[in-house]
C-alpha positions, 0 to 999 in steps of 0.5 A, spaced: 486 494 476 485 489 471 491 491 467 495 490 473 493 483 474 494 482 467 501 484 467 502 480 474 500 474 470 504 475 464 510 477 467 510 473 474 505 468 474 506 464 468 514 464 469 512 460 476 507 455 472 512 454 467 518 452 472 513 447 475 511 444 468 519 443 467 520 440 473 524 442 479 529 437 479 534 440 484 534 444 491 536 450 488 530 450 483 526 449 489 529 454 493 528 459 487 521 457 486 519 458 493 522 465 493 519 467 487 512 464 489 513 468 496 514 474 493 509 474 488 504 472 493 506 478 498 505 483 492 498 480 490 496 481 498 499 488 498 496 490 492 489 487 494 490 491 501 491 498 497 487 497 491 481 502 494 486 507 496 490 507 490 484 508 485 480 513 490 478 519 486 475 523 492 477 528 496 478 530 503 474 535 506 477 539 512 471 544 513 470 542 520 477 543 522 477 550 518 471 552 522 474 549 529 481 553 527 477 559 526 474 559 533 480 558 536 484 564 539 492 565 537 494 562 544 490 556 543 493 555 535 500 555 538 498 550 544 494 546 539 497 546 532 491 543 528 492 545 521 491 540 516 496 543 511 501 542 516 500 534 516 505 530 512 499 526 509 504 521 505 507 519 511 501 519 515 498 514 510 504 510 510 505 509 517 497 508 519 493 506 513 494 498 513 499 497 519 498 489 518 502 490 511 508 494 515 512 487 516 512 485 509 
């Protein structure tokens, strides 16, 4: 994560600071600065929200679910599909993990 912060500082924060140092003399300069600063702030907020998930080195244990499936009849398995291998985990995490970030 430290590498990410260093890259953001070099490539995004430093140029914003340079823009302020040189001065924002026109309305276009102000608009450009405000847009870039907003993009930087949003990127940093999303990075902060997702860093625990991004660097998570664990694994998910579905042994309880597998035991449940083993006790179900064939008919119950058809009516209630609960095999974790059928879940689209990427879609699930994107849609359910941090709903506050979806409007960004």
